[in-house]
ZAMARKE-147058 format. One record per residue: x, y, z of N, C-alpha, C, O in turn. Coordinates in steps of 0.02 Angstrom, whole numbers, padded with zeros to 5 digits, always signed. Layout:
<sites>
XYZXYZXYZXYZ;...
</sites>
This chain:
<sites>
-00912-00691-01575-00857-00658-01540-00875-00587-01522-00895-00549-01566;-00868-00568-01458-00887-00502-01436-00827-00469-01404-00791-00499-01365;-00817-00404-01422-00762-00365-01392-00789-00300-01367-00831-00270-01401;-00768-00277-01309-00795-00214-01281-00740-00176-01247-00694-00205-01218;-00743-00108-01251-00694-00066-01219-00729-00002-01197-00776+00021-01228;-00704+00027-01141-00730+00091-01116-00671+00136-01104-00624+00119-01068;-00673+00195-01134-00618+00243-01128-00641+00309-01097-00691+00337-01118;-00603+00333-01048-00619+00396-01015-00569+00448-01035-00509+00438-01029;-00594+00502-01058-00549+00558-01081-00517+00592-01023-00459+00612-01031;-00549+00602-00966-00514+00629-00909-00534+00696-00885-00592+00709-00871;-00484+00741-00879-00491+00800-00837-00542+00853-00861-00582+00874-00819;-00545+00875-00924-00580+00937-00938-00652+00941-00913-00673+00992-00885;-00690+00886-00922-00760+00891-00908-00775+00876-00836-00825+00899-00810;-00733+00837-00803-00743+00819-00733-00748+00884-00692-00787+00888-00645;-00706+00934-00709-00706+00995-00673-00753+01049-00702-00752+01106-00680;-00793+01029-00750-00833+01079-00786-00888+01109-00742-00881+01165-00718;-00942+01075-00732-00997+01102-00693-01022+01050-00644-01061+01007-00662;-00999+01054-00583-01016+01005-00534-01089+01012-00512-01112+01067-00496;-01126+00958-00511-01195+00962-00491-01204+00932-00423-01161+00893-00401;-01257+00949-00388-01267+00922-00320-01276+00847-00319-01256+00815-00270;-01304+00820-00372-01316+00747-00370-01334+00723-00438-01346+00762-00484;-01335+00655-00444-01349+00628-00511-01420+00640-00534-01434+00641-00594;-01466+00649-00487-01535+00662-00507-01546+00729-00540-01597+00740-00572;-01495+00775-00533-01501+00841-00565-01472+00840-00636-01473+00892-00670;-01447+00784-00659-01413+00778-00725-01464+00759-00778-01506+00714-00767;-01461+00792-00836-01502+00774-00892-01458+00753-00949-01410+00787-00965;-01476+00697-00981-01438+00672-01039-01484+00671-01099-01538+00641-01096;-01463+00703-01153-01501+00701-01214-01466+00654-01264-01406+00661-01277;-01505+00605-01290-01477+00556-01338-01491+00578-01407-01549+00589-01426;-01438+00584-01448-01446+00602-01519-01476+00542-01556-01468+00484-01535;-01510+00557-01613-01536+00501-01654-01480+00454-01675-01424+00476-01688;-01497+00390-01677-01448+00338-01694-01421+00348-01764-01459+00352-01813;-01355+00351-01769-01321+00356-01834-01300+00286-01856-01267+00250-01819;-01319+00265-01916-01307+00199-01940-01268+00202-02004-01286+00239-02050;-01214+00161-02009-01177+00151-02070-01190+00081-02093-01173+00034-02058;-01219+00071-02151-01237+00005-02176-01311-00002-02184-01349+00045-02172;-01333-00059-02203-01404-00071-02215-01436-00099-02154-01410-00147-02126;-01492-00071-02132-01528-00094-02074-01601-00074-02081-01615-00019-02105;-01647-00117-02060-01717-00102-02069-01742-00053-02017-01708-00042-01966;-01799-00025-02028-01828+00023-01982-01843-00008-01914-01833+00023-01862;-01868-00072-01917-01883-00105-01853-01822-00119-01812-01822-00114-01751;-01766-00139-01848-01704-00153-01814-01677-00088-01785-01652-00088-01728;-01681-00032-01820-01660+00033-01794-01697+00050-01730-01667+00075-01682;-01762+00035-01730-01804+00050-01674-01783+00007-01613-01780+00032-01557;-01768-00058-01626-01747-00101-01571-01680-00077-01541-01672-00077-01480;-01633-00057-01583-01570-00033-01558-01578+00031-01517-01545+00040-01465;-01621+00075-01541-01632+00139-01505-01663+00125-01437-01642+00154-01387;-01713+00080-01436-01745+00063-01371-01695+00034-01322-01697+00050-01263;-01650-00009-01346-01600-00036-01301-01552+00016-01274-01532+00014-01216;-01535+00065-01317-01492+00120-01295-01526+00161-01240-01495+00178-01189;-01588+00178-01251-01626+00219-01202-01633+00181-01136-01626+00210-01082;-01648+00115-01141-01657+00075-01082-01592+00072-01040-01594+00074-00978;-01535+00068-01074-01472+00065-01038-01458+00131-00999-01435+00129-00942;-01473+00190-01030-01463+00253-00995-01514+00261-00939-01498+00291-00888;-01574+00237-00948-01626+00246-00897-01612+00208-00832-01647+00218-00782;-01562+00166-00833-01546+00131-00771-01514+00179-00721-01514+00166-00660;-01486+00235-00746-01454+00283-00700-01505+00328-00666-01563+00332-00687;-01484+00362-00613-01525+00407-00577-01521+00479-00605-01502+00526-00571;-01540+00486-00669-01539+00550-00702-01592+00550-00755-01617+00497-00775;-01611+00610-00779-01661+00617-00831-01632+00603-00899-01577+00625-00915;-01669+00565-00939-01646+00546-01005-01696+00570-01057-01756+00555-01051;-01673+00606-01109-01714+00624-01166-01702+00575-01221-01646+00570-01246;-01752+00538-01241-01745+00490-01297-01730+00527-01362-01744+00587-01367;-01703+00492-01410-01684+00524-01473-01740+00562-01508-01727+00613-01539;-01803+00537-01505-01858+00570-01541-01873+00639-01507-01886+00688-01540;-01870+00639-01439-01882+00704-01405-01825+00752-01417-01836+00812-01427;-01763+00727-01417-01706+00770-01431-01710+00799-01501-01695+00858-01512;-01731+00758-01550-01736+00781-01618-01793+00833-01626-01788+00880-01666;-01847+00825-01587-01902+00872-01593-01887+00939-01561-01913+00991-01581;-01842+00937-01509-01824+01001-01474-01768+01037-01506-01761+01097-01496;-01726+01002-01547-01668+01036-01577-01660+01009-01649-01651+00949-01659;-01664+01053-01699-01657+01031-01769-01585+01010-01783-01572+00976-01833;-01536+01029-01741-01468+01011-01754-01450+00941-01731-01394+00918-01742;-01497+00906-01699-01483+00842-01669-01465+00789-01721-01416+00752-01711;-01503+00784-01777-01489+00734-01827-01423+00748-01862-01413+00803-01888;-01378+00700-01862-01313+00709-01895-01267+00755-01859-01220+00781-01889;-01276+00766-01796-01231+00811-01757-01163+00779-01748-01157+00729-01712;-01111+00807-01778-01044+00774-01774-00990+00822-01752-00932+00803-01755;-01006+00884-01730-00953+00930-01709-00973+00964-01643-01030+00960-01621;-00925+00997-01611-00933+01027-01545-00987+01082-01548-01026+01090-01501;-00990+01119-01603-01037+01174-01606-01110+01150-01604-01150+01180-01568;-01127+01098-01641-01195+01074-01638-01211+01039-01575-01269+01038-01554;-01160+01007-01541-01170+00975-01476-01190+01029-01425-01236+01017-01385;-01157+01086-01426-01175+01140-01379-01243+01168-01394-01280+01186-01348;-01260+01171-01459-01327+01196-01477-01382+01149-01454-01433+01170-01428;-01370+01084-01463-01421+01034-01440-01429+01037-01363-01484+01034-01337;-01372+01043-01328-01374+01047-01255-01413+01109-01232-01452+01106-01185;-01402+01163-01266-01438+01225-01247-01513+01220-01261-01554+01242-01222;-01530+01190-01319-01600+01185-01339-01639+01137-01293-01698+01147-01278;-01604+01084-01271-01638+01033-01230-01627+01044-01155-01657+01009-01114;-01584+01092-01137-01569+01102-01064-01532+01043-01035-01543+01027-00977;-01490+01010-01075-01456+00951-01050-01384+00966-01032-01352+01007-01064;-01359+00933-00981-01290+00941-00963-01243+00897-01006-01187+00916-01020;-01268+00838-01027-01228+00793-01064-01269+00770-01128-01330+00770-01128;-01231+00752-01179-01257+00727-01243-01228+00660-01257-01167+00650-01252;-01271+00612-01276-01250+00546-01296-01255+00539-01372-01308+00553-01401;-01201+00518-01405-01200+00511-01477-01187+00438-01496-01130+00416-01489;-01237+00400-01520-01229+00330-01537-01214+00320-01612-01238+00357-01656;-01173+00271-01625-01155+00255-01694-01153+00180-01702-01120+00146-01662;-01187+00152-01753-01186+00081-01766-01165+00069-01837-01193+00097-01883;-01113+00026-01846-01089+00007-01912-01107-00066-01923-01091-00110-01882;-01141-00079-01979-01165-00145-01994-01133-00168-02060-01133-00132-02110;-01105-00229-02059-01075-00259-02117-01098-00333-02118-01071-00376-02083;-01148-00345-02158-01181-00413-02160-01207-00427-02089-01253-00394-02066;-01176-00476-02052-01200-00491-01984-01147-00471-01932-01147-00496-01875;-01103-00426-01951-01051-00399-01903-01075-00329-01881-01093-00287-01923;-01074-00318-01817-01094-00253-01790-01037-00222-01749-01005-00255-01708;-01026-00157-01762-00979-00119-01723-01016-00058-01693-01044-00017-01729;-01015-00054-01627-01056-00004-01592-01011+00045-01552-00964+00025-01518;-01028+00107-01558-00992+00160-01520-01041+00209-01492-01084+00235-01527;-01033+00221-01426-01076+00271-01393-01030+00321-01358-00992+00304-01313;-01036+00384-01380-00993+00437-01352-01033+00478-01302-01092+00492-01313;-01002+00497-01248-01030+00542-01200-00996+00610-01204-00936+00616-01194;-01035+00662-01219-01007+00727-01233-01030+00778-01181-01084+00774-01153;-00984+00827-01169-01002+00882-01122-01043+00933-01157-01022+00957-01210;-01101+00952-01131-01145+01001-01164-01117+01071-01166-01136+01110-01210;-01073+01089-01119-01046+01157-01118-00988+01167-01165-00983+01219-01197;-00944+01117-01170-00884+01123-01211-00892+01086-01278-00856+01102-01326;-00938+01037-01283-00946+00998-01342-00891+00943-01349-00889+00906-01398;-00847+00938-01297-00793+00888-01300-00815+00822-01274-00861+00817-01233;-00781+00769-01297-00797+00701-01278-00769+00688-01208-00712+00704-01193;-00811+00658-01164-00791+00640-01096-00770+00566-01096-00717+00548-01070;-00814+00523-01125-00800+00452-01124-00830+00421-01186-00874+00450-01218;-00806+00362-01202-00834+00325-01260-00833+00251-01244-00785+00226-01215;-00886+00217-01264-00891+00144-01256-00894+00113-01325-00938+00129-01366;-00848+00067-01339-00845+00033-01404-00857-00041-01395-00821-00075-01359;-00909-00067-01429-00924-00138-01427-00928-00165-01498-00939-00128-01546;-00918-00229-01505-00925-00263-01572-00943-00334-01566-00928-00366-01516;-00975-00360-01615-00989-00431-01617-00990-00456-01688-01013-00421-01733;-00964-00515-01699-00959-00545-01766-01011-00602-01773-01021-00642-01727;-01042-00603-01830-01093-00652-01847-01146-00654-01792-01157-00705-01760;-01179-00598-01784-01228-00593-01731-01292-00559-01759-01292-00538-01817;-01342-00553-01721-01404-00522-01744-01420-00459-01708-01380-00435-01667;-01478-00431-01722-01498-00368-01692-01507-00376-01615-01493-00330-01577;-01529-00433-01594-01537-00444-01519-01470-00439-01485-01465-00407-01433;-01419-00469-01514-01351-00466-01484-01328-00393-01486-01304-00367-01436;-01335-00360-01544-01316-00290-01548-01352-00247-01498-01322-00202-01467;-01418-00259-01488-01456-00221-01441-01430-00230-01369-01430-00183-01329;-01407-00292-01353-01380-00304-01287-01315-00266-01277-01301-00242-01222;-01275-00261-01331-01213-00221-01325-01228-00147-01314-01194-00114-01275;-01278-00120-01349-01295-00050-01341-01320-00039-01271-01303+00012-01240;-01360-00084-01245-01388-00077-01178-01330-00076-01127-01330-00034-01081;-01282-00121-01135-01225-00122-01087-01181-00061-01092-01157-00035-01042;-01171-00037-01156-01129+00022-01165-01160+00082-01133-01126+00122-01101;-01226+00090-01140-01262+00148-01110-01260+00142-01034-01251+00193-01000;-01269+00084-01007-01268+00073-00935-01199+00090-00906-01195+00120-00853;-01145+00070-00942-01079+00087-00918-01065+00161-00917-01034+00186-00871;-01086+00195-00969-01079+00268-00970-01123+00300-00918-01104+00352-00891;-01180+00271-00902-01224+00297-00850-01191+00295-00783-01201+00340-00742;-01151+00241-00770-01115+00237-00706-01062+00293-00702-01051+00322-00649;-01030+00308-00759-00981+00361-00760-01016+00430-00745-00990+00471-00707;-01074+00439-00775-01111+00499-00764-01129+00510-00690-01122+00564-00662;-01154+00457-00661-01173+00459-00590-01114+00478-00547-01121+00517-00501;-01055+00450-00562-00995+00467-00521-00974+00539-00534-00955+00574-00487;-00976+00560-00597-00954+00631-00612-01000+00682-00580-00979+00737-00564;-01063+00664-00572-01110+00712-00539-01091+00725-00469-01108+00778-00442;-01054+00678-00437-01033+00688-00368-00970+00731-00361-00952+00751-00306;-00937+00745-00416-00875+00785-00414-00814+00745-00432-00821+00686-00446;-00754+00773-00432-00693+00740-00453-00671+00688-00400-00695+00688-00344;-00625+00644-00419-00594+00600-00370-00548+00637-00325-00518+00687-00345;-00543+00615-00265-00501+00649-00213-00457+00599-00180-00479+00544-00162;-00394+00618-00170-00346+00580-00133-00336+00611-00064-00319+00670-00057;-00347+00571-00012-00332+00590+00058-00276+00545+00082-00287+00485+00093;-00218+00573+00091-00159+00531+00102-00125+00549+00169-00110+00607+00183;-00113+00497+00209-00072+00507+00270-00018+00454+00272-00026+00401+00242;+00035+00470+00307+00093+00422+00313+00114+00418+00385+00102+00464+00425;+00145+00363+00400+00176+00355+00465+00249+00341+00456+00267+00286+00435;+00293+00388+00471+00279+00454+00502+00257+00505+00449+00261+00491+00389;+00235+00565+00473+00214+00619+00429+00274+00645+00391+00331+00630+00406;+00257+00686+00338+00311+00724+00305+00341+00685+00245+00391+00707+00217;+00311+00629+00227+00339+00591+00170+00319+00626+00104+00264+00655+00098;+00364+00622+00057+00350+00652-00010+00308+00604-00050+00322+00544-00052;+00255+00628-00081+00207+00585-00120+00214+00601-00193+00207+00659-00213;+00228+00549-00235+00236+00557-00307+00179+00521-00341+00163+00464-00324;+00148+00554-00390+00095+00524-00431+00121+00516-00501+00135+00566-00535;+00127+00454-00524+00153+00438-00591+00219+00474-00602+00231+00500-00656;+00263+00474-00550+00331+00500-00557+00336+00574-00544+00391+00600-00542;+00283+00608-00535+00284+00682-00522+00265+00697-00450+00218+00668-00423;+00302+00744-00419+00293+00761-00349+00222+00793-00340+00207+00844-00372;+00181+00762-00298+00114+00787-00284+00112+00832-00221+00074+00879-00218;+00154+00816-00173+00156+00853-00111+00184+00812-00055+00215+00760-00068;+00174+00834+00008+00197+00797+00064+00137+00779+00110+00088+00817+00114;+00141+00722+00143+00087+00698+00186+00089+00739+00251+00142+00757+00276;+00027+00752+00281-00040+00732+00256-00062+00773+00195-00043+00832+00188;-00102+00742+00151-00118+00773+00087-00194+00762+00074-00220+00708+00088;-00227+00813+00047-00298+00807+00029-00309+00850-00033-00311+00911-00027;-00315+00819-00092-00322+00858-00153-00355+00815-00207-00352+00754-00205;-00388+00848-00256-00420+00811-00314-00370+00779-00358-00314+00802-00366;-00391+00723-00387-00350+00684-00430-00386+00666-00495-00446+00652-00495;-00350+00667-00551-00379+00646-00614-00402+00572-00608-00361+00529-00590;-00464+00558-00624-00488+00488-00620-00448+00440-00663-00418+00461-00713;-00446+00378-00643-00411+00327-00680-00360+00292-00639-00358+00301-00578;-00318+00251-00670-00267+00211-00635-00203+00251-00632-00178+00276-00683;-00175+00256-00571-00113+00294-00560-00067+00253-00515-00089+00207-00480;-00003+00272-00518+00047+00241-00474+00069+00292-00421+00094+00346-00437;+00060+00273-00358+00080+00316-00302+00147+00290-00274+00156+00230-00265;+00192+00336-00259+00256+00319-00229+00268+00366-00168+00262+00427-00173;+00285+00335-00115+00297+00373-00052+00370+00368-00033+00398+00314-00029;+00403+00425-00023+00475+00426-00008+00488+00470+00051+00462+00526+00055;+00529+00447+00095+00552+00488+00153+00622+00466+00171+00637+00407+00172;+00665+00515+00187+00734+00502+00204+00738+00457+00264+00706+00470+00315;+00777+00402+00258+00787+00356+00314+00736+00298+00314+00740+00254+00357;+00689+00298+00266+00638+00247+00264+00636+00213+00196+00656+00242+00146;+00611+00152+00193+00607+00115+00129+00551+00143+00087+00494+00145+00111;+00564+00165+00024+00511+00190-00020+00458+00139-00030+00473+00080-00034;+00395+00161-00036+00337+00118-00047+00299+00139-00110+00291+00199-00123;+00276+00090-00148+00243+00107-00211+00180+00064-00215+00180+00005-00196;+00125+00095-00242+00062+00059-00248+00023+00085-00307+00026+00145-00321;-00013+00041-00343-00055+00062-00399-00127+00069-00373-00154+00023-00342;-00157+00128-00387-00223+00142-00361-00268+00169-00419-00246+00209-00460;-00331+00145-00419-00378+00170-00469-00424+00218-00435-00457+00201-00387;-00428+00281-00461-00471+00332-00433-00534+00339-00474-00532+00336-00536;-00591+00347-00440-00655+00351-00470-00684+00419-00456-00676+00444-00401;-00718+00450-00505-00750+00514-00497-00797+00514-00437-00836+00468-00426;-00793+00568-00399-00837+00576-00342-00820+00536-00281-00855+00539-00231;-00765+00498-00283-00749+00454-00228-00685+00482-00194-00634+00495-00226;-00690+00489-00125-00630+00510-00086-00593+00447-00067-00617+00406-00028;-00533+00440-00095-00493+00380-00083-00445+00397-00024-00398+00437-00032;-00457+00367+00034-00418+00380+00092-00364+00325+00100-00381+00266+00107;-00302+00343+00098-00248+00295+00101-00200+00314+00157-00188+00373+00169;-00171+00263+00190-00122+00273+00243-00063+00225+00230-00073+00164+00224;-00005+00252+00225+00055+00212+00213+00098+00213+00277+00117+00266+00301;+00113+00154+00303+00160+00148+00360+00229+00129+00331+00237+00076+00302;+00278+00173+00339+00345+00164+00312+00389+00126+00358+00387+00138+00418;+00428+00082+00331+00478+00045+00371+00545+00080+00368+00564+00106+00316;+00580+00082+00424+00645+00116+00426+00694+00078+00381+00692+00017+00373;+00740+00119+00352+00793+00092+00311+00843+00057+00356+00871+00088+00400;+00855-00008+00344+00906-00042+00385+00974-00012+00373+00993+00004+00317;+01011-00005+00427+01079+00024+00424+01125-00024+00391+01122-00084+00403;+01169+00003+00346+01217-00040+00313+01279-00051+00353+01324-00087+00331;+01284-00019+00415+01341-00022+00457+01326-00055+00523+01269-00052+00545;+01375-00086+00557+01362-00117+00622+01355-00065+00679+01351-00005+00666;+01354-00088+00742+01341-00043+00798+01400-00004+00821+01454-00008+00792;+01389+00035+00876+01440+00080+00904+01502+00042+00928+01559+00062+00916;+01489-00014+00962+01547-00051+00990+01596-00076+00936+01657-00072+00943;+01565-00101+00882+01607-00127+00826+01645-00067+00795+01702-00073+00774;+01610-00008+00792+01643+00051+00763+01703+00070+00804+01757+00083+00778;+01693+00072+00870+01749+00092+00914+01807+00043+00909+01865+00063+00908;+01790-00023+00907+01844-00073+00902+01880-00066+00834+01941-00071+00831;+01842-00056+00782+01873-00049+00716+01919+00012+00714+01974+00009+00685;+01897+00066+00745+01939+00126+00747+02003+00115+00785+02056+00138+00765;+01998+00078+00843+02058+00066+00882+02106+00021+00846+02166+00036+00843;+02082-00033+00817+02124-00078+00781+02158-00042+00722+02216-00054+00706;+02119+00001+00689+02146+00036+00631+02201+00086+00650+02248+00095+00612;+02194+00117+00707+02246+00164+00730+02311+00123+00748+02366+00145+00732;+02303+00066+00781+02358+00026+00798+02394+00001+00732+02456+00001+00726;+02353-00019+00685+02383-00043+00621+02420+00012+00585+02472-00001+00554;+02394+00074+00588+02430+00129+00557+02496+00142+00592+02547+00156+00559;+02496+00136+00660+02558+00143+00698+02608+00090+00679+02667+00103+00672;+02584+00028+00672+02628-00027+00651+02656-00017+00581+02714-00034+00568;+02615+00012+00536+02639+00025+00470+02693+00079+00471+02741+00077+00432;+02685+00127+00515+02737+00179+00520+02804+00152+00545+02857+00171+00522;+02799+00105+00595+02859+00074+00623+02892+00030+00569+02953+00033+00560;+02854-00009+00534+02884-00055+00482+02915-00014+00426+02965-00034+00396;+02885+00044+00412+02915+00088+00361+02983+00113+00382+03030+00116+00342;+02987+00132+00447+03052+00155+00474+03104+00098+00475+03163+00110+00461;+03081+00036+00491+03128-00019+00497+03157-00043+00432+03211-00071+00430;+03117-00030+00377+03141-00055+00312+03211-00031+00295+03224+00029+00302;+03256-00074+00272+03324-00062+00253+03370-00046+00313+03427-00026+00303;+03347-00056+00374+03391-00053+00431+03431-00117+00440+03408-00170+00418;+03491-00116+00471+03531-00177+00481+03490-00230+00516+03450-00215+00561;+03500-00289+00496+03460-00346+00523+03490-00366+00590+03529-00414+00594;+03472-00331+00643+03495-00344+00710+03439-00359+00757+03383-00333+00748;+03452-00400+00804+03404-00416+00857+03440-00408+00925+03489-00442+00938;+03415-00365+00965+03448-00352+01031+03516-00323+01025+03559-00335+01067;+03529-00283+00973+03592-00248+00964+03643-00290+00929+03698-00265+00919;+03628-00352+00909+03676-00394+00875+03646-00421+00813+03585-00420+00805;+03688-00444+00768+03663-00475+00706+03621-00536+00724+03633-00568+00775;+03574-00551+00683+03528-00606+00699+03565-00672+00709+03547-00712+00752;+03616-00683+00670+03655-00747+00673+03729-00730+00668+03756-00725+00613;+03763-00721+00725+03834-00701+00722+03879-00750+00685+03932-00730+00660;+03858-00814+00681+03899-00863+00647+03889-00865+00572+03925-00899+00536;+03841-00828+00550+03825-00831+00478+03877-00794+00438+03907-00746+00462;+03888-00815+00376+03941-00782+00334+03922-00710+00318+03965-00674+00291;+03865-00687+00331+03848-00619+00313+03868-00569+00368+03854-00509+00362;+03898-00594+00419+03919-00551+00475+03993-00537+00471+04033-00583+00466;+04010-00471+00472+04078-00453+00468+04098-00412+00531+04055-00389+00568;+04163-00406+00543+04187-00367+00600+04216-00302+00575+04258-00301+00529;+04193-00247+00605+04218-00184+00584+04286-00166+00613+04313-00205+00653;+04314-00110+00595+04380-00087+00621+04382-00082+00694+04435-00093+00724;+04326-00064+00725+04326-00058+00799+04303-00121+00832+04289-00121+00892;+04300-00176+00795+04282-00240+00823+04207-00252+00828+04187-00304+00853;+04165-00205+00804+04093-00213+00806+04069-00256+00748+04102-00261+00696;+04009-00287+00758+03980-00329+00704+03948-00284+00651+03916-00234+00666;+03958-00305+00590+03926-00271+00535+03881-00321+00499+03905-00371+00473;+03813-00308+00498+03768-00355+00468+03759-00336+00394+03738-00281+00377;+03775-00387+00351+03767-00374+00281+03693-00370+00260+03676-00332+00216;+03648-00412+00293+03578-00416+00278+03541-00357+00310+03559-00335+00365;+03490-00331+00276+03450-00276+00301+03377-00297+00308+03355-00344+00275;+03340-00263+00350+03270-00278+00360+03229-00260+00295+03237-00205+00267;+03187-00307+00273+03146-00295+00214+03071-00296+00236+03039-00349+00234;+03045-00239+00256+02978-00236+00284+02931-00193+00244+02878-00174+00269;+02947-00176+00183+02904-00131+00146+02836-00162+00130+02786-00126+00129;+02831-00228+00117+02768-00259+00103+02724-00264+00166+02664-00255+00164;+02756-00278+00221+02719-00277+00284+02693-00210+00302+02637-00203+00326;+02734-00157+00289+02710-00089+00304+02653-00070+00258+02605-00037+00280;+02656-00090+00194+02604-00074+00148+02538-00108+00168+02485-00077+00167;+02542-00174+00187+02482-00209+00207+02453-00179+00270+02392-00168+00274;+02495-00165+00319+02468-00137+00380+02440-00068+00369+02390-00050+00401;+02469-00029+00323+02442+00035+00309+02372+00034+00276+02327+00072+00294;+02366-00011+00226+02302-00018+00193+02247-00044+00242+02191-00019+00243;+02264-00093+00281+02216-00121+00330+02201-00067+00384+02143-00060+00405;+02251-00032+00405+02238+00020+00455+02195+00077+00429+02152+00102+00466;+02206+00097+00367+02165+00150+00338+02091+00129+00330+02045+00168+00343;+02082+00066+00307+02015+00040+00296+01977+00035+00363+01919+00055+00368;+02011+00006+00413+01979-00004+00479+01965+00064+00512+01913+00072+00544;+02010+00111+00506+01999+00178+00535+01940+00212+00502+01898+00242+00536;+01938+00209+00435+01881+00239+00399+01815+00208+00418+01766+00243+00430;+01816+00141+00420+01753+00107+00438+01731+00125+00509+01672+00136+00521;+01778+00128+00553+01760+00145+00623+01731+00216+00627+01682+00227+00662;+01760+00264+00592+01735+00331+00591+01664+00334+00564+01620+00365+00593;+01655+00301+00507+01588+00300+00476+01536+00268+00520+01479+00293+00525;+01555+00213+00553+01506+00179+00598+01488+00224+00654+01429+00228+00672;+01535+00260+00684+01520+00305+00740+01477+00363+00718+01432+00384+00754;+01491+00390+00657+01448+00443+00631+01377+00420+00618+01329+00455+00633;+01372+00359+00589+01306+00332+00574+01266+00320+00638+01207+00337+00642;+01298+00291+00688+01260+00279+00751+01239+00344+00786+01186+00349+00817;+01283+00393+00779+01265+00459+00808+01204+00489+00770+01159+00517+00801;+01204+00482+00703+01149+00508+00666+01084+00472+00680+01030+00502+00683;+01089+00405+00689+01028+00367+00705+01000+00385+00773+00939+00386+00782;+01042+00398+00821+01017+00415+00886+00989+00486+00887+00949+00503+00931;+01010+00527+00838+00986+00596+00835+00930+00607+00785+00906+00663+00777;+00909+00552+00751+00862+00558+00696+00792+00582+00718+00756+00613+00680;+00775+00568+00780+00708+00585+00802+00696+00659+00802+00638+00679+00794;+00745+00703+00810+00734+00776+00810+00746+00810+00744+00745+00871+00740;+00756+00769+00692+00768+00799+00626+00706+00786+00582+00676+00733+00585;+00689+00835+00541+00634+00828+00493+00664+00824+00424+00707+00864+00406;+00640+00775+00385+00665+00770+00315+00625+00814+00270+00566+00802+00259;+00656+00866+00244+00626+00913+00197+00666+00911+00132+00724+00889+00131;+00635+00935+00078+00665+00931+00013+00726+00976+00009+00771+00965-00032;+00729+01027+00051+00788+01074+00044+00844+01057+00086+00898+01087+00079;+00837+01007+00134+00891+00991+00180+00936+00938+00152+00916+00899+00109;+00998+00937+00179+01046+00887+00157+01030+00819+00187+01006+00815+00243;+01043+00768+00151+01035+00700+00176+01092+00657+00151+01118+00668+00097;+01111+00608+00193+01169+00569+00175+01159+00497+00199+01122+00485+00247;+01192+00451+00166+01191+00382+00188+01259+00352+00176+01290+00363+00124;+01282+00314+00226+01349+00285+00220+01342+00209+00223+01295+00182+00252;+01390+00175+00193+01392+00103+00195+01460+00078+00181+01503+00116+00157;+01472+00016+00193+01539-00013+00181+01530-00085+00159+01482-00119+00177;+01579-00108+00120+01577-00177+00098+01649-00200+00090+01695-00162+00103;+01660-00261+00069+01728-00285+00062+01768-00243+00012+01754-00239-00048;+01818-00211+00041+01864-00169+00001+01837-00104-00025+01866-00073-00069;+01780-00082+00003+01752-00018-00020+01711+00015+00034+01685-00017+00079;+01707+00082+00026+01667+00123+00073+01623+00167+00031+01647+00197-00017;+01557+00173+00046+01509+00212+00008+01484+00269+00048+01463+00259+00105;+01484+00330+00019+01451+00389+00048+01405+00416-00006+01429+00435-00059;+01340+00418+00007+01292+00439-00043+01241+00486-00012+01219+00475+00044;+01221+00538-00049+01171+00584-00019+01160+00646-00062+01185+00652-00118;+01122+00694-00032+01111+00757-00063+01136+00812-00017+01117+00815+00041;+01179+00855-00043+01212+00906-00002+01197+00976-00028+01221+01026+00000;
</sites>
């Protein structure tokens, strides 16, 4: 069973000392540190595999024996101070520190890549195998060194860079939830996997996961889709407003009519009915009265809703027709309106 992992520490060293190219980079490998019992020949095989892995890269590699001969601090170097001392003595930009733990036939391998100027760890590769031999462990060391060599080659080219454009321009760009700036954008980015989110007023937000690599300019272009309007067109708005005004007028009339004598054409609705009486002057007196309060209430609610909807639709259509000359900026007000059954929504930043 074999397990492997590669971890990148990130920002500090990427920005440390940018070199023109990978061929100008020198890596000094510290003597192999071993925990457990291992023969001298096995130690030699593991060291050779480590050196071979690093030599696949386009940079100069100092083998552990040369590093040890040039710097007395190389053997057992476990702190930032001795790492800087080794780097200075060997003239190396980076230091590789290998560690092998042996327990019977189980091997755990760790190779750290350290910055020669700060002594801090840049990256580490951890591999392990259970019930295996030196040949298997040597293969893991070779792969670990080669993986770190690829990181070194990329770092020699400089930090990762994001070049971002949007259609339309002016969209806000967020990196892992934090505002990065507005498009178009060109700036360095911490290497690794990040989540980009693009937001612009009036358009559907877009999100994408991007992995940035040292020395690579990642050029991205996002075409944003317009936010669909939650309201119908101008004609529907005008019709809704007209019907709403009429309904409000009807509600006002029914409110006035409520509790008035029940007459039609100046006479009681049914002169033969027992509820009709004759007054002292011979005129009809209607005992029943108009009961229109529920009709007035219904017409009033419907009229208010239709009038509000009509006004909102007309405002929204006006804003959409005028949207081309407005720029969405973080300091300006923005609003969105919508309507649904029995409700009206106004949402925005003012």
